[in-house]
Residue, then its C-alpha position, 0 to 999 in steps of 0.5 A: m420755509s419748506r412745506i412737507v405734505i404727506l397723503g395718508a395718515g396710516i402706520s407709514g403716513h403718521t410716522a413720517a408726520r412725527y419724526l418731521n415734526k420733531w427734526i425739521g424745525k419751526n421754520h417749516e410745515v409738516l401738513v397731513v392730508s387724510p380722507n379720514s379723521k380717526w386713525n386706526w391702530i389696524p393690526s388689533n382689527i382683529w381682535v375687534g372683528v371677534g369682539e376682544m376689542s371696541e372700535e374705540d379701542v383701536t382709533f383715535d382723533l387725529p385733528e386733535v393729536y396733530k393740534k397739539a403736536g403743532i402738525g398742520f391737517c386737512q381732511a380730504k383725499g387726494i385727487s391728482i398730483h402736478p409734480e411741475g405746477s401749471s400754466e397758472n401755479a409754478s410752485p409744484f401742487i397736489t389737487v384735493e376733495h375735501t370730505s370733512a363734513i363742513r367741506a365735503g366736496e370742496i376743491e382745492n390746490i394745496n402747493y407743496d415742497y416735498l410731498i410722500n405719498a402714503t396713501g396706502p391702498k384701496l380695498n378692491f372689493a369689485a374685483t370679485e363680484g360679491l365680495g366685502p361688506e357694503h355691496g358683498h356678501t361677506v365680512s372684513v376686519c380691514t377697517a374697524s367699521h367693518a371690523v365691528e360687522a364683522n364681530h356683530k355677524l360671527q355673534e349671530q352664528i355663535r348664537a344659533m351654534k348654541a341654539g344647537e345649529e351647525r355653521t360653516i365659517v370661511i376665512g382667507t383671501g377673495h382673490g387670485m392676486c390678494t396679499c396681506q394674508g396675515a390678517a385673516f391668519e390671525y383672524i381665524y385663529n380667534v375666531d376658533h378660539e372665540l367659538r372654543e370659549a363659548g362652547v360651540r366649537d363642535k358646531a363649526r366646520i372651519i376652512w381656510i382658503s387662500n391664494e398661496y401655493e402652499l400654507g405660510d406662504f404670506g406673499m414672501g416666497s415662504v420661509h424657513v424658520k428655526s423652531g424649537g432648534f430646529i429648522t422648518n419652513g412655512k408650510t409646517f409650522a401653518e399647517s401645525l397650527m391648522v391641524e391641531r385646532g381641526i381647520e381645515w385649509i385649500v390654498r392655490a384658490h382664486v376666488t371667482k365669485v361670492e353668492a349668497g351663502i357659496i363661495h366660487y373659486e378657481s383652482m391651479d389645474g384650472s378646475f371650478h369649486q363651490i363652498p357653502f358657507d354661513f359667515s365668511m371673511l376674506i380680504p379684498p386685493f390691493t390696488g392704488v388709491g387711484l391718483k392721477a397725474y399731470n405736468k406742466t401742460g396739464e398732460d397726462i403723465s399718470s403711467q410714468l409714475f405709476a405702476p399699472n396696479g395704481f401704486m406709484k414707482v420709486d427708486g427700485d428696478y422696474t426693469p421686465r425681467p423672467y422671476d428667476q432673474w430678480s435680485a433682492a438689489d431691484w428693491p427700492k431703498t431711498y422711495q424717492v420718485p427719480a423723475y421728481h426728487n421731491m417725492f417720495a412715495i412709502g408703506i403700501a403706495f410704493a410699487p413693489p418692483h417683483l413679486i416675492s412668491k413665483p408668480m403661478q397662473s392656473a391651468n386656464g391662465t389666471p394669476i393665482n400668487p400672494a401679493p408682496p407684504r408691505t405693513g407693520m415694521p417695514s412701513a415704520a421704517m421706510a417712514k422714518a427713513v424719507a423722513m431723515s432724508i427729507c431733514d437733511m435735503v431741507h437744512k443741506g439743500t441737496d435733492k439726494p436722500t440720505h437714508t435707506a430702508s430697503m426691504a431687502e436690508m431689513g427684518a420685521a416681526c409678526v406676533a399673529s394672535t391666536g386668540n386674545h385672553m391673558l391666561t389661554g390666548s397664544a400667539a405665533t411671533m415669527t421674525v424673518f430677516p430679510v423680508v425680501p430674500d437675498f439668495e447672494k447673501y444667503p444661498t441656501y434659505g435667502r435669509d439668515l436663520d440665526l435672525t429668522f425664527g417662529e414660536i407659538g406660546l401665551a408668551g406672544h400673546w403679552m407680547k402682542y397686547l402690550l405692543h397694542h398699547t405701546f403703539l398707540y401711546q406712540a402714535k398719540m404722541r404720548p410724553g416719550w413717544a420717540l424713545l419707544p421702537d417703531 
């Protein structure tokens, strides 16, 4: 009997758990370890953040779903990995701290035969002074509870505008090294839509602030897409959306500090600026969750397993080299940790070998560039490939993965809502193939333009709404869930 332990129950961890449970067989155990007992469909948090959905619409209880499926669940956060065991315990194990009300603070060691690190990111609000909803002056839509608070504060602003007051709203990224611009990109359009529905759009100045070199970069080195039969770039595509809606934008910006009502930022030219605001939603930078690793003698080997940002190094090529010398072939394919063949890292938990967007610095030497995105469809594809590999490794007794899911060989679709209304809403639908550009295979733009396109319209909104319900149905492991696309 093999025990497969999955650290984390986000999109990647939960997807791996579902498929392993389906394929591995009853003689083996699948155990999910997560500090949260609720599963959150994060892409729909932007609708919670404008009051179009409730927290209950985007979450459900994991223990109930796992119990019905026969998947083990432990509500705890991972503290450390011991891939060689210890002098007291010959088996590989993880050390966790329980977070449930009954066992809160209790430390436990959990043995494993295979380990999948799907811990996702730490929301590093502390990287920017004054950032975030808990100890700062901005709101967030990174979690369902954050989004509920964001909507509460947004509605306060709407009431003030209805009373005749003017407001400045700033949305974007809260640090020069942020990723996940897509969530902020969606949120700003939904806020714009909400203000129009409330009849107060004329009372609001809406500003986008981002660490992108140009609009539409999204950490993917920008994109060229087919739109309306023409080839256009991500900059033009994104700018047209903002111009149509009267949204201002600031790019090449590193937010240095947030005070009550004032955002301070540094520009690429090294100059410093301020933006007064009444309401602001800024995405934080991501880091690893802080897992440590130790060998059999208790020596700290964290630097061997993790990159400096805390994400786990897998089978990619992490050899330092100039940006113009990286290749699509550098990217991981199997997500196996080279030194430990029974360990994998998927989703945001794996360390990218390099930036996709060109590294940039301000005149003061401050890095200002988006980190690579690894969420949504890519996370699910990695999880499914790793689940298949582990099943084969268990059943065939091999240490070599059998399936791959390189981001340089997979596409992704993004449906970015620009207003949640069945008749007047819209969405920007964009597909890219591959996610990581391959200039050897596609020398002009790095991507296949027959599979990379963008459109804007009501149909895209209907698609996003349908996907919301489809993915929640699938995540709840309802009848026929495995027939649905990931």
